[in-house]
C-alpha positions in Angstrom: 130.0 68.2 20.3 130.6 71.3 17.8 129.5 75.0 19.0 128.4 77.3 16.3 129.3 80.5 16.8 125.8 81.8 17.0 124.9 79.1 19.4 128.3 79.9 21.2 128.0 83.5 21.7 124.4 83.0 22.8 125.7 80.9 25.6 128.0 83.2 26.4 125.5 85.7 26.7 123.6 83.8 29.1 126.5 83.0 31.1 127.5 86.4 31.3 124.5 87.7 32.6 124.4 84.9 35.1 127.4 86.7 37.1 126.1 89.9 36.7 123.8 89.2 39.0 125.8 88.6 42.0 128.1 90.8 43.6 129.0 88.5 46.5 132.8 86.7 45.5 131.8 83.5 46.4 128.4 83.3 44.4 130.8 85.2 41.2 133.2 82.0 41.5 130.2 79.5 41.7 128.7 81.1 38.6 131.6 81.6 36.5 132.5 77.4 37.7 128.8 76.5 36.4 128.5 78.6 33.4 132.0 77.6 31.8 131.3 73.7 32.4 127.8 74.2 30.8 129.1 76.4 28.1 131.7 73.9 26.9 129.6 70.8 28.0 132.5 69.2 29.9 132.0 66.9 33.2 134.4 68.7 35.8 135.3 72.3 35.8 137.4 74.3 38.4 138.5 77.6 39.4 141.2 78.4 41.5 142.2 81.8 43.0 145.5 82.1 44.1 147.2 82.9 47.5 150.4 84.4 48.0 151.8 81.6 50.2 151.7 78.5 47.2 148.5 77.5 47.6 145.2 78.6 46.9 142.8 80.9 48.8 139.3 79.5 46.9 138.8 76.7 45.2 135.5 76.4 43.7 134.6 73.0 41.4 131.1 72.1 39.4 130.6 68.2 38.6 132.1 66.9 41.7 129.5 65.8 44.8 130.0 67.4 48.3 130.9 63.9 49.6 133.8 63.4 47.0 135.0 67.1 47.7 135.3 66.2 51.2 137.1 62.8 50.6 139.4 64.9 48.0 140.9 66.8 51.2 142.9 69.7 51.5 143.0 72.5 48.6 145.7 71.4 46.3 148.8 73.1 46.0 150.1 75.5 43.1 152.2 72.5 41.5 152.3 71.3 38.0 150.1 72.2 35.5 148.4 74.6 38.0 151.6 76.1 38.5 152.8 76.3 35.1 149.4 78.5 33.9 149.7 80.9 37.3 153.8 82.0 36.2 153.2 81.6 32.2 149.7 82.9 32.1 149.0 81.2 29.2 146.2 78.5 27.9 146.5 74.9 28.0 144.4 72.2 25.9 145.8 68.7 27.0 144.7 65.4 25.1 145.3 63.6 28.4 146.3 65.5 31.3 148.2 62.2 32.7 150.3 62.0 30.2 151.8 65.5 30.2 155.0 65.4 32.0 154.0 68.4 34.4 151.5 66.2 35.9 152.2 65.2 39.5 149.0 63.5 40.5 146.3 63.6 42.4 144.7 62.4 45.9 142.8 58.6 45.2 139.8 60.4 45.9 140.1 62.5 42.8 138.0 62.0 39.6 139.7 60.4 36.7 140.5 63.4 33.9 141.8 63.0 30.4 141.3 66.0 28.2 141.8 69.0 29.8 141.5 72.8 29.3 142.8 75.9 31.3 142.9 79.4 31.0 144.3 81.8 33.6 141.9 84.8 34.7 143.6 87.7 34.5 143.4 91.7 35.7 145.7 93.4 33.6 149.3 91.9 34.6 148.2 90.0 37.5 146.6 86.5 37.2 143.5 86.2 39.7 142.6 82.8 38.9 142.7 79.7 37.2 140.0 78.3 35.2 139.8 74.8 33.8 137.8 71.9 32.5 138.3 68.3 32.3 136.2 65.3 30.2 134.6 67.0 27.2 131.4 65.1 26.8 131.8 64.5 22.9 133.4 61.6 20.7 137.4 62.1 20.7 139.5 61.7 18.0 142.2 59.0 18.6 145.2 60.6 20.6 143.5 64.0 20.4 141.9 66.5 22.7 138.0 66.7 22.5 138.3 70.4 23.3 138.4 72.1 20.5 140.1 75.8 19.1 136.7 77.1 19.0 136.3 75.9 22.7 139.2 78.0 23.6 138.2 81.0 22.3 134.6 80.9 24.1 136.5 80.1 27.4 138.4 83.1 26.5 135.8 85.4 26.2 134.1 84.0 29.3 137.6 84.9 31.5 137.7 88.2 30.1 134.5 88.8 31.8 134.7 86.9 34.5 137.7 89.3 35.8 135.4 91.8 35.4 132.8 90.1 37.6 135.4 89.3 40.0 137.3 92.5 40.2 133.7 94.1 41.1 132.9 91.8 43.5 135.5 92.2 45.3 135.4 95.9 45.2 131.7 95.5 46.2 132.6 93.8 49.4 135.8 95.9 50.3 133.6 98.8 49.9 130.9 97.6 52.6 134.2 96.5 54.8 135.6 100.2 54.7 131.9 101.3 55.6 131.7 99.4 58.7 135.3 100.1 59.7 134.0 103.7 59.5 130.9 103.0 61.3 132.9 101.2 64.1 135.3 103.9 64.2 132.5 106.9 64.3 131.0 104.7 67.2 134.0 104.5 69.2 134.4 108.1 69.0 130.9 108.7 70.1 131.1 106.2 73.0 134.5 107.6 74.5 133.4 111.2 74.7 129.6 110.2 76.3 130.7 107.4 78.5 134.0 108.2 79.1 133.5 111.7 80.9 130.6 110.0 83.0 132.6 107.5 84.3 135.6 109.4 85.0 133.1 112.0 87.2 131.6 108.4 88.9 135.2 107.2 89.8 136.3 110.7 91.5 132.6 110.9 93.2 132.9 107.0 94.7 136.8 108.4 95.9 134.9 111.8 97.5 132.4 109.4 99.4 135.7 106.9 100.6 137.1 109.7 102.4 133.4 111.2 103.7 132.2 108.0 105.0 133.9 107.9 108.4 134.0 111.9 109.2 130.7 113.2 107.2 128.1 110.2 106.7 125.3 112.5 106.1 126.9 114.3 103.3 128.5 110.6 102.0 125.0 109.4 101.9 124.7 112.5 99.2 127.4 111.5 97.2 126.4 108.3 97.1 123.4 109.3 95.4 125.1 111.6 92.5 127.4 107.9 92.3 124.1 106.0 91.4 122.8 109.0 88.9 125.9 109.5 87.4 125.9 105.2 86.8 122.7 105.2 85.6 123.3 108.1 82.7 126.4 106.0 81.8 124.3 103.2 81.5 121.8 104.9 79.2 124.3 106.3 77.1 125.9 102.5 76.6 122.0 101.3 75.9 121.8 104.4 72.8 124.9 103.3 71.7 123.9 99.9 71.6 120.5 100.9 69.6 123.1 102.3 67.2 124.9 99.1 66.7 121.9 97.3 65.1 122.9 96.6 61.5 121.4 98.9 59.0 121.2 95.8 57.0 118.6 93.8 59.2 116.2 97.3 58.8 116.8 97.4 55.0 116.7 93.7 54.3 115.5 91.7 57.4 116.8 88.9 59.8 116.8 86.2 56.6 118.6 88.2 54.1 121.2 89.5 56.6 121.7 86.2 58.3 122.3 84.6 55.2 125.0 87.1 54.0 126.7 87.0 57.6 127.4 83.4 57.0 128.8 83.6 53.4 131.2 85.9 54.3 132.6 83.3 57.6 132.5 80.4 55.0 134.5 82.4 52.6 136.6 83.7 55.7 137.3 80.0 57.4 138.5 76.9 56.9 135.6 75.5 58.0 132.2 74.9 55.6 129.7 77.3 56.9 126.2 76.5 55.7 122.4 78.5 55.7 119.2 77.0 55.0 115.7 79.1 55.5 112.2 78.2 54.9 109.0 80.4 55.0 110.1 82.6 58.1 107.8 85.9 58.4 109.2 89.1 59.9 109.4 89.2 63.6 109.0 92.5 65.7 112.6 94.1 65.8 113.6 93.0 69.1 113.3 89.9 68.3 115.2 89.6 65.3 118.2 91.8 66.6 118.4 89.5 69.2 118.2 86.2 66.8 120.6 87.8 64.8 123.0 88.3 68.0 122.6 85.0 69.2 123.8 83.5 65.5 126.7 85.7 65.6 128.3 84.5 69.3 126.9 81.1 68.3 128.6 81.2 65.3 131.7 82.7 66.6 131.9 79.9 69.5 131.9 77.4 66.8 134.7 78.7 64.8 137.2 79.5 66.9 136.4 77.4 69.6 135.3 73.9 68.9 137.5 72.5 66.1 134.8 72.0 63.6 135.2 71.6 60.1 130.9 71.9 59.2 128.8 74.7 60.7 125.1 74.6 59.6 122.7 77.6 60.8 119.1 77.1 60.2 116.0 79.5 60.7 112.2 78.4 60.5 109.0 79.0 61.5 107.3 77.7 64.7 104.1 78.8 65.4 103.9 82.8 65.4 107.4 82.4 65.8 110.7 81.4 64.6 113.5 79.0 65.7 117.0 79.7 65.4 119.8 76.8 65.2 123.7 76.8 64.7 125.3 73.3 64.6 128.4 72.4 64.7 130.6 68.8 64.2 133.2 70.2 66.8 134.3 68.4 69.9 131.6 69.9 72.3 131.7 70.1 76.2 129.5 69.5 78.6 127.0 72.0 79.3 126.7 71.3 83.2 130.6 72.2 83.4 131.0 75.1 81.2 131.7 77.3 83.7 135.2 75.5 84.5 135.5 75.1 80.6 135.7 79.4 80.7 132.7 79.2 78.2 129.8 80.7 80.1 129.5 83.9 79.3 129.2 83.9 76.0 126.1 81.4 76.5 124.8 83.6 79.8 125.1 86.4 76.9 122.6 84.6 74.8 120.4 83.5 77.6 120.1 87.0 78.5 119.4 88.0 74.8 116.7 85.1 74.4 115.1 86.2 77.9 115.1 89.6 76.7 112.9 88.9 73.8 110.4 86.6 75.6 112.4 83.7 74.0 114.1 80.6 74.7 117.8 79.3 74.4 118.4 75.7 74.5 121.7 73.9 74.1 123.0 70.2 73.2 126.3 69.1 73.8 128.4 66.5 74.9 132.4 66.0 74.4 133.0 64.8 71.3 129.6 65.0 69.7 129.5 68.5 68.1 126.7 71.2 69.9 123.4 72.6 68.9 122.1 75.7 70.5 118.7 76.3 69.5 116.7 79.7 70.1 113.1 80.2 69.9 111.2 83.5 69.8 107.7 83.9 70.0 106.7 86.4 67.4 104.4 89.0 67.2 
């Protein structure tokens, strides 16, 4: 395949527009890889983001099925040609990657690759990723590489703009993290000021009641009423704070978009694959949407922290006038009737309370070695 400059630049323009539409880092990475593979008509493409420990924090591929990628195993380490590209920060164009003296082999399930084109993605002096393609779909010269100098030039243009898109996405995510941190700090101060004073008064009054109960029962009875009033005020303050904790994104974007964003963040942060699917869900009453989000967050926390799962699937779908949320993991599971002895009952109690509080229903399906499914159904409005 030979690229004319005009068609090549048009393809690059299309790729750049696609990258600019995304703000989440993982979406940007996937778009870069898919655009590079389509741009240069390669069978395989990948992008690795290095970490600080000799491996990759993220590694996105295109042209490999989910089953094949899972069979390949853990993310690659920085060795061989990948390490050379990281440390030397220069393009590599090879007729046969397996014949290069730096080639260190690959897992048995890895697809066979021959010609190879790789470029570092750089932000100033820092290499923030490696973009590479393999198996150009074209007749190859004997002993030569299917990728041409023009291909390398086009990929270089894409890599320069990929650095900008990736840096912008990271800044966007960092900005959101700082906003969340600032909001948590503000609420912590408000909780301390509003609630701790009442709890302190509550403690002192209770101590006074304890000393009065034998020598002045009538007065102790009056003080007990003061204890009840202070407790009610503290509870009101806590409820007001909880209302403020309702995610702003839930009001602005709705349940489906907020939950999808939350799942995407968890997918990046954990080694387990976390997926989200939705189909035709209408807007629900605000209390039901918030309860569903909180139950999803609790179920995801349990699955990612305690189940040992390598895959967690989240879905939300219409059911009658309402909706049903499902969180399924392929982890070690448990016996629901004995969860109290297993020490995991508090999360389930909280989820059941949230569900029943909005007229919903929570069901838990699990068995040792068979994973867990938590389903929450709400009636709608």
